[in-house]
Residue frames as a rotation matrix with the C-alpha (Angstrom) as fourth column:
UNK 1
0.546 0.837 0.023 0.02
0.837 -0.547 0.006 -0.01
0.018 0.016 -1.000 -0.02
UNK 2
0.314 -0.532 -0.787 2.85
0.242 -0.756 0.608 2.42
-0.918 -0.381 -0.109 0.82
UNK 3
-0.721 -0.640 0.265 4.23
0.356 -0.014 0.934 1.97
-0.594 0.769 0.238 -2.67
UNK 4
-0.110 0.791 0.602 0.78
0.988 0.019 0.155 2.49
0.111 0.612 -0.783 -4.09
UNK 5
0.713 0.377 -0.591 0.62
0.510 -0.857 0.070 5.92
-0.480 -0.351 -0.804 -2.51
UNK 6
0.029 -0.821 -0.571 4.04
-0.069 -0.571 0.818 6.96
-0.997 0.015 -0.073 -3.77
UNK 7
-0.854 -0.520 -0.024 3.67
-0.104 0.125 0.987 5.56
-0.510 0.845 -0.161 -7.26
UNK 8
-0.202 0.881 0.428 -0.02
0.614 0.454 -0.646 5.58
-0.763 0.132 -0.632 -8.05
UNK 9
-0.903 -0.150 0.402 0.02
0.416 -0.536 0.735 8.62
0.105 0.831 0.546 -10.31
UNK 10
-0.807 0.590 -0.030 -3.24
-0.509 -0.720 -0.472 9.78
-0.300 -0.366 0.881 -8.70
UNK 11
-0.353 0.691 -0.631 -5.47
-0.600 0.350 0.719 6.93
0.718 0.632 0.291 -9.89
UNK 12
-0.799 0.114 -0.591 -6.74
0.479 0.715 -0.509 5.79
0.365 -0.689 -0.626 -6.48
UNK 13
0.308 0.940 0.145 -10.07
0.451 -0.278 0.848 6.33
0.838 -0.196 -0.510 -4.69
UNK 14
0.142 -0.208 0.968 -10.04
-0.649 -0.758 -0.067 8.60
0.748 -0.618 -0.242 -1.63
UNK 15
0.863 0.208 0.461 -10.56
-0.494 0.540 0.682 5.59
-0.107 -0.816 0.568 0.73
UNK 16
0.772 -0.635 0.023 -7.68
0.606 0.726 -0.324 3.69
0.189 0.264 0.946 -0.93
UNK 17
0.141 -0.735 0.664 -5.51
0.153 -0.646 -0.748 6.80
0.978 0.207 0.022 -0.87
UNK 18
0.428 0.054 0.902 -6.24
-0.788 -0.467 0.402 7.40
0.443 -0.883 -0.157 2.81
UNK 19
0.963 -0.064 0.263 -5.41
-0.079 0.862 0.501 3.76
-0.259 -0.503 0.824 3.65
UNK 20
0.545 -0.813 0.205 -2.29
0.687 0.293 -0.665 3.94
0.480 0.504 0.718 1.53
UNK 21
0.232 -0.462 0.856 -1.26
-0.313 -0.868 -0.384 7.20
0.921 -0.179 -0.346 3.30
UNK 22
0.696 0.048 0.716 -1.50
-0.717 0.096 0.690 5.57
-0.036 -0.994 0.101 6.69
UNK 23
0.884 -0.417 0.209 0.47
0.416 0.908 0.053 2.56
-0.212 0.040 0.976 5.45
UNK 24
0.424 -0.754 0.502 3.05
0.407 -0.337 -0.849 4.91
0.809 0.564 0.164 3.96
UNK 25
0.394 -0.246 0.885 3.42
-0.690 -0.716 0.108 6.73
0.607 -0.653 -0.452 7.27
UNK 26
0.873 -0.068 0.483 3.87
-0.310 0.687 0.658 3.45
-0.376 -0.724 0.578 9.11
UNK 27
0.723 -0.633 0.278 6.53
0.680 0.576 -0.454 2.46
0.127 0.517 0.847 6.59
UNK 28
0.279 -0.612 0.740 8.22
0.066 -0.756 -0.651 5.85
0.958 0.231 -0.171 6.82
UNK 29
0.821 0.047 0.569 8.15
-0.546 -0.228 0.806 5.52
0.167 -0.973 -0.161 10.57
UNK 30
0.799 -0.591 0.107 10.79
0.529 0.777 0.340 2.86
-0.285 -0.215 0.934 10.17
UNK 31
0.034 -0.794 0.607 12.92
0.809 -0.335 -0.483 5.40
0.587 0.508 0.631 8.36
UNK 32
-0.641 -0.188 0.745 11.81
-0.072 -0.951 -0.302 8.49
0.764 -0.247 0.595 10.30
UNK 33
-0.555 0.465 -0.690 10.33
0.789 0.558 -0.258 7.75
0.265 -0.688 -0.676 13.82
UNK 34
-0.856 0.128 0.501 5.45
-0.367 -0.834 -0.413 9.77
0.365 -0.537 0.760 17.91
UNK 35
-0.219 0.777 -0.591 1.65
0.788 0.498 0.363 9.00
0.576 -0.386 -0.721 20.79
UNK 36
0.406 0.410 0.816 -0.29
-0.160 -0.848 0.505 11.45
0.900 -0.336 -0.279 22.78
UNK 37
-0.489 -0.793 -0.363 1.87
0.256 0.267 -0.929 11.93
0.834 -0.548 0.072 25.83
UNK 38
0.541 0.706 -0.457 -0.67
0.667 -0.031 0.744 13.32
0.511 -0.707 -0.488 28.31
UNK 39
0.987 -0.139 0.085 1.20
-0.161 -0.747 0.645 14.92
-0.026 -0.650 -0.760 31.18
UNK 40
0.499 -0.857 0.133 4.57
0.785 0.511 0.350 13.40
-0.368 -0.070 0.927 30.27
UNK 41
0.463 -0.346 -0.816 7.20
-0.127 -0.937 0.326 16.21
-0.877 -0.047 -0.477 29.89
UNK 42
-0.339 -0.732 -0.591 9.22
-0.757 -0.161 0.633 14.67
-0.559 0.662 -0.499 27.06
UNK 43
0.704 0.535 -0.467 8.42
-0.710 0.542 -0.450 12.59
0.012 0.648 0.761 24.03
UNK 44
0.285 -0.707 -0.647 11.78
-0.121 0.643 -0.756 10.81
0.951 0.293 0.098 24.62
UNK 45
0.808 0.019 0.589 12.55
-0.589 -0.019 0.808 9.12
0.027 -1.000 -0.004 27.88
UNK 46
-0.176 -0.942 -0.285 15.80
-0.733 0.318 -0.601 7.60
0.657 0.103 -0.747 29.10
UNK 47
0.502 0.223 -0.836 16.02
0.272 0.877 0.397 4.17
0.821 -0.426 0.380 30.80
UNK 48
0.973 -0.156 0.171 17.07
-0.200 -0.195 0.960 4.17
-0.117 -0.968 -0.221 34.43
UNK 49
0.451 -0.873 0.186 20.84
0.482 0.413 0.773 4.50
-0.752 -0.259 0.607 34.65
UNK 50
0.045 -0.408 0.912 21.31
0.972 -0.192 -0.134 6.42
0.230 0.892 0.388 31.39
UNK 51
0.800 0.311 -0.513 22.47
0.526 -0.774 0.352 9.63
-0.288 -0.552 -0.783 33.03
UNK 52
-0.229 -0.973 0.017 25.69
0.807 -0.180 0.563 10.53
-0.545 0.143 0.826 31.18
UNK 53
-0.196 0.063 -0.979 26.08
-0.263 -0.965 -0.010 13.86
-0.945 0.255 0.206 29.37
UNK 54
-0.943 -0.169 -0.287 26.17
-0.321 0.231 0.918 11.91
-0.089 0.958 -0.272 26.07
UNK 55
-0.636 0.770 0.035 22.83
0.770 0.637 -0.039 10.24
-0.052 0.002 -0.999 26.91
UNK 56
0.033 0.642 -0.766 21.24
0.434 -0.699 -0.568 13.66
-0.900 -0.314 -0.302 27.58
UNK 57
-0.461 -0.267 -0.846 22.61
-0.540 -0.673 0.506 15.06
-0.705 0.690 0.166 24.30
UNK 58
-0.989 0.150 -0.010 21.30
0.092 0.659 0.746 12.05
0.118 0.737 -0.666 22.37
UNK 59
-0.311 0.921 -0.236 17.94
0.844 0.154 -0.513 12.46
-0.436 -0.359 -0.825 24.09
UNK 60
-0.090 0.241 -0.966 17.85
-0.095 -0.968 -0.233 16.12
-0.991 0.071 0.110 22.93
UNK 61
-0.827 -0.256 -0.501 18.57
-0.506 -0.053 0.861 15.11
-0.247 0.965 -0.086 19.34
UNK 62
-0.842 0.539 -0.008 15.79
0.498 0.783 0.373 12.52
0.207 0.310 -0.928 19.39
UNK 63
-0.155 0.780 -0.606 13.40
0.605 -0.410 -0.683 15.06
-0.781 -0.473 -0.409 20.96
UNK 64
-0.320 -0.003 -0.947 14.11
-0.527 -0.830 0.181 17.36
-0.787 0.557 0.264 18.01
UNK 65
-0.989 -0.032 -0.143 13.55
-0.134 0.597 0.791 14.40
0.060 0.802 -0.595 15.65
UNK 66
-0.495 0.856 -0.147 10.13
0.848 0.440 -0.295 13.78
-0.187 -0.271 -0.944 17.23
UNK 67
-0.066 0.430 -0.900 9.30
0.190 -0.880 -0.435 17.46
-0.980 -0.200 -0.023 17.18
UNK 68
-0.763 -0.246 -0.598 10.22
-0.510 -0.339 0.790 17.65
-0.398 0.908 0.133 13.43
UNK 69
-0.888 0.459 -0.021 7.76
0.353 0.711 0.608 14.84
0.294 0.533 -0.794 12.67
UNK 70
-0.280 0.844 -0.457 4.97
0.889 0.048 -0.456 16.07
-0.363 -0.534 -0.764 14.94
UNK 71
0.086 0.267 -0.960 5.21
0.081 -0.962 -0.260 19.60
-0.993 -0.055 -0.104 13.62
UNK 72
0.681 0.149 0.717 5.88
0.658 0.307 -0.688 18.53
-0.322 0.940 0.111 10.01
UNK 73
0.763 -0.492 -0.419 9.09
-0.437 -0.870 0.227 20.60
-0.476 0.010 -0.879 9.97
UNK 74
0.901 -0.416 0.120 11.27
0.383 0.635 -0.671 19.36
0.203 0.651 0.732 7.16
UNK 75
0.385 -0.810 0.443 14.08
-0.334 -0.570 -0.751 21.83
0.860 0.142 -0.490 7.93
UNK 76
0.268 -0.258 0.928 14.32
-0.958 0.032 0.285 20.66
-0.103 -0.966 -0.239 11.54
UNK 77
0.894 0.088 0.439 14.24
-0.072 0.996 -0.054 17.05
-0.442 0.017 0.897 10.35
UNK 78
0.751 -0.651 0.109 17.16
0.259 0.138 -0.956 17.79
0.608 0.746 0.272 8.04
UNK 79
0.234 -0.678 0.696 19.12
-0.794 -0.546 -0.265 19.32
0.561 -0.491 -0.667 10.96
UNK 80
0.270 -0.116 0.956 18.83
-0.797 0.530 0.290 16.09
-0.540 -0.840 0.051 13.00
UNK 81
0.348 -0.217 0.912 19.35
0.433 0.900 0.049 13.81
-0.831 0.378 0.408 10.00
UNK 82
0.183 -0.291 -0.939 21.59
-0.513 -0.843 0.161 15.86
-0.839 0.452 -0.304 7.70
UNK 83
-0.830 -0.558 -0.015 22.26
-0.326 0.462 0.825 12.95
-0.453 0.690 -0.565 5.28
UNK 84
0.074 0.927 0.367 18.66
0.090 0.361 -0.928 12.65
-0.993 0.101 -0.057 4.18
UNK 85
-0.777 -0.354 0.521 18.46
0.496 0.167 0.852 11.75
-0.389 0.920 0.046 0.50
UNK 86
-0.808 0.518 -0.281 16.20
-0.589 -0.710 0.385 13.63
0.000 0.477 0.879 -2.00
UNK 87
-0.401 0.685 -0.608 13.98
-0.076 0.637 0.768 10.55
0.913 0.354 -0.203 -2.26
UNK 88
-0.505 0.194 -0.841 13.66
0.837 0.347 -0.423 10.28
0.210 -0.918 -0.338 1.55
UNK 89
-0.883 0.166 -0.438 12.78
0.036 -0.908 -0.418 13.99
-0.467 -0.385 0.796 1.73
UNK 90
-0.687 0.662 -0.299 10.13
-0.584 -0.259 0.769 13.58
0.432 0.703 0.564 -0.93
UNK 91
-0.287 0.579 -0.763 8.58
0.395 0.797 0.457 10.60
0.873 -0.171 -0.458 0.88
UNK 92
-0.685 -0.023 -0.728 8.72
0.716 -0.208 -0.667 12.55
-0.136 -0.978 0.159 4.13
UNK 93
-0.893 0.369 -0.259 6.85
-0.387 -0.922 0.020 15.53
-0.232 0.118 0.966 2.61
UNK 94
-0.452 0.743 -0.493 4.26
-0.339 0.368 0.866 13.18
0.825 0.559 0.086 1.12
UNK 95
-0.382 0.270 -0.884 3.74
0.750 0.649 -0.126 11.57
0.540 -0.711 -0.450 4.53
UNK 96
-0.872 -0.023 -0.488 3.44
0.351 -0.726 -0.592 14.98
-0.341 -0.688 0.641 6.20
UNK 97
-0.789 0.561 -0.250 0.76
-0.606 -0.643 0.468 16.07
0.102 0.521 0.847 3.69
UNK 98
-0.408 0.636 -0.655 -1.28
-0.209 0.633 0.745 12.87
0.889 0.441 -0.125 4.12
UNK 99
-0.161 0.314 -0.936 -1.96
0.855 0.517 0.026 12.93
0.492 -0.796 -0.352 7.83
UNK 100
0.608 0.497 0.619 -3.64
0.095 -0.820 0.565 15.38
0.788 -0.285 -0.546 10.18
UNK 101
0.539 -0.431 0.724 -1.64
-0.840 -0.335 0.426 14.55
0.059 -0.838 -0.543 13.28
UNK 102
0.448 -0.535 -0.716 1.30
0.178 0.838 -0.515 12.36
0.876 0.103 0.471 14.11
UNK 103
0.603 -0.282 0.746 2.54
-0.789 -0.353 0.503 11.85
0.121 -0.892 -0.435 17.66
UNK 104
0.319 -0.595 -0.738 5.58
0.037 0.786 -0.617 9.78
0.947 0.169 0.273 18.72
UNK 105
0.758 -0.300 0.579 6.99
-0.633 -0.124 0.765 8.53
-0.158 -0.946 -0.284 21.97
UNK 106
0.300 -0.747 -0.593 10.45
-0.175 0.568 -0.804 7.05
0.938 0.345 0.039 22.21
UNK 107
0.908 -0.154 0.389 11.82
-0.371 0.134 0.919 5.21
-0.194 -0.979 0.064 25.23
UNK 108
0.197 -0.914 -0.355 15.58
-0.767 0.082 -0.637 4.94
0.611 0.397 -0.685 25.02
UNK 109
0.980 0.197 -0.043 16.50
-0.141 0.822 0.551 1.44
0.144 -0.534 0.833 26.17
UNK 110
0.494 -0.869 -0.015 20.20
0.588 0.321 0.742 1.42
-0.640 -0.375 0.670 25.59
UNK 111
0.898 -0.369 -0.241 23.06
-0.440 -0.712 -0.547 3.50
0.030 0.597 -0.802 24.18
UNK 112
0.572 -0.790 0.219 26.29
0.689 0.608 0.394 1.89
-0.444 -0.075 0.893 22.98
UNK 113
0.819 -0.350 -0.454 28.95
-0.423 -0.904 -0.067 4.54
-0.387 0.247 -0.888 22.57
UNK 114
0.493 -0.707 0.508 31.82
0.795 0.603 0.068 3.88
-0.354 0.370 0.859 20.15
UNK 115
-0.666 -0.743 0.068 33.99
0.725 -0.622 0.297 6.96
-0.178 0.247 0.953 20.07
UNK 116
-0.843 0.328 -0.426 32.08
-0.330 -0.941 -0.071 9.65
-0.424 0.080 0.902 18.18
UNK 117
-0.466 0.745 -0.477 29.27
-0.500 0.223 0.837 7.30
0.730 0.629 0.268 17.20
UNK 118
-0.710 0.324 0.625 26.50
-0.520 0.356 -0.776 5.55
-0.474 -0.876 -0.085 19.07
UNK 119
-0.669 0.640 -0.377 23.90
0.076 0.563 0.823 2.89
0.739 0.522 -0.426 18.54
UNK 120
-0.787 0.485 0.382 20.68
-0.590 -0.406 -0.698 3.79
-0.183 -0.774 0.606 20.28
UNK 121
-0.751 0.595 -0.285 17.92
0.409 0.759 0.507 1.25
0.518 0.264 -0.813 20.81
UNK 122
-0.820 0.536 0.202 14.45
-0.559 -0.674 -0.482 2.55
-0.122 -0.508 0.853 21.52
UNK 123
-0.532 0.813 0.236 10.87
0.777 0.579 -0.245 1.41
-0.336 0.053 -0.940 21.98
UNK 124
-0.985 0.117 -0.124 8.72
-0.160 -0.887 0.434 3.52
-0.059 0.447 0.893 19.71
UNK 125
-0.322 0.936 0.144 5.00
0.774 0.347 -0.530 4.17
-0.546 -0.059 -0.836 19.61
UNK 126
-0.997 0.018 0.080 3.33
0.041 -0.734 0.677 6.08
0.071 0.679 0.731 16.79
UNK 127
-0.190 0.975 -0.117 -0.15
0.613 0.025 -0.789 7.62
-0.767 -0.222 -0.603 16.82
UNK 128
-0.971 -0.063 0.232 -1.64
0.233 -0.495 0.837 8.87
0.062 0.867 0.495 13.60
UNK 129
-0.469 0.838 0.277 -4.82
-0.366 -0.470 0.803 10.96
0.804 0.276 0.527 13.65
UNK 130
-0.178 0.297 0.938 -5.35
-0.980 -0.137 -0.142 10.08
0.087 -0.945 0.315 17.30
UNK 131
0.904 0.426 -0.008 -5.20
-0.426 0.903 0.051 6.31
0.029 -0.043 0.999 16.61
UNK 132
0.041 -0.909 0.415 -2.28
-0.644 0.294 0.706 4.18
-0.764 -0.296 -0.574 17.77
UNK 133
0.795 0.249 -0.553 -1.06
-0.604 0.404 -0.687 2.46
0.052 0.880 0.471 14.63
UNK 134
0.537 -0.668 -0.514 2.31
0.109 0.660 -0.743 1.08
0.836 0.343 0.428 15.53
UNK 135
0.710 -0.484 0.511 4.56
-0.644 -0.154 0.749 0.11
-0.284 -0.861 -0.421 18.40
UNK 136
0.885 -0.442 -0.150 7.98
0.270 0.747 -0.608 -1.33
0.380 0.497 0.780 17.59
UNK 137
0.471 -0.831 -0.297 11.64
0.432 -0.076 0.899 -1.47
-0.769 -0.552 0.323 18.42
UNK 138
0.951 -0.182 0.249 13.89
0.129 -0.498 -0.858 0.89
0.280 0.848 -0.450 16.53
UNK 139
0.276 -0.929 -0.248 17.66
0.805 0.082 0.588 1.37
-0.526 -0.362 0.770 16.24
UNK 140
0.995 -0.087 -0.046 19.31
-0.098 -0.892 -0.442 4.71
-0.003 0.444 -0.896 15.51
UNK 141
0.154 -0.986 0.068 22.92
0.988 0.152 -0.038 4.91
0.027 0.073 0.997 14.28
UNK 142
0.979 0.201 -0.036 24.11
0.204 -0.974 0.095 8.30
-0.016 -0.101 -0.995 15.46
UNK 143
0.016 -0.987 0.159 27.27
0.925 -0.046 -0.377 10.32
0.379 0.153 0.913 15.07
UNK 144
0.598 0.110 -0.794 28.55
0.554 -0.773 0.310 13.43
-0.579 -0.625 -0.523 16.93
UNK 145
0.266 -0.525 0.809 29.81
0.716 -0.454 -0.530 16.38
0.646 0.720 0.255 14.97
UNK 146
-0.716 -0.670 0.198 31.26
0.397 -0.623 -0.674 19.63
0.575 -0.403 0.712 16.35
UNK 147
-0.584 0.554 0.594 27.81
-0.604 -0.785 0.138 20.81
0.542 -0.279 0.793 17.46
UNK 148
0.028 0.738 0.674 25.56
-0.927 0.271 -0.258 17.87
-0.373 -0.618 0.692 18.39
UNK 149
-0.650 -0.051 0.758 24.60
0.089 0.986 0.143 14.23
-0.754 0.160 -0.637 17.84
UNK 150
-0.220 0.571 -0.791 22.96
-0.950 -0.309 0.041 13.53
-0.221 0.760 0.611 14.50
UNK 151
0.414 0.423 0.806 21.00
-0.171 0.906 -0.387 10.58
-0.894 0.022 0.448 13.16
UNK 152
-0.579 -0.665 -0.472 22.90
-0.671 0.060 0.739 8.75
-0.463 0.745 -0.481 10.41
UNK 153
-0.667 0.350 -0.658 20.63
-0.293 0.689 0.663 5.76
0.685 0.635 -0.357 9.91
UNK 154
-0.299 0.667 0.682 17.38
-0.867 0.109 -0.486 4.29
-0.399 -0.737 0.546 11.34
UNK 155
-0.512 0.211 -0.833 16.13
-0.418 0.786 0.456 0.73
0.750 0.581 -0.314 11.17
UNK 156
0.567 0.748 0.344 13.89
-0.738 0.276 0.615 -1.65
0.366 -0.603 0.709 12.93
């Protein structure tokens, strides 16, 4: 269905298009990771014991990632994932246009630091248009530049 949305050429009914849009967002969530948080202060939480300065910096980057998706801010998304390809950016914009609301929560489960890089494992929960559509584990490959941690790659 996700491919149908991206490659249909506009020959789909509204119901099919809406279903394909939701499927596309779920698929894009694997590439670009959000739930209504209630009173929770942050969309991104750290597991007990992850209290290092690096963990806090990584949390901040992932909070900006979530904010970019929730606010449909392509420029912010590109700041936290500077290596986004033109095709990924096009799919991201299509996903943003096809949904009213997208909320994400990430629970950082572990961070493996390897010099200036990190492997971050999270539990993710996505809510589209006030309906929980997906909960899954996700892995972020991150790297630190002179300013901050950045997302290099995302996978399930």
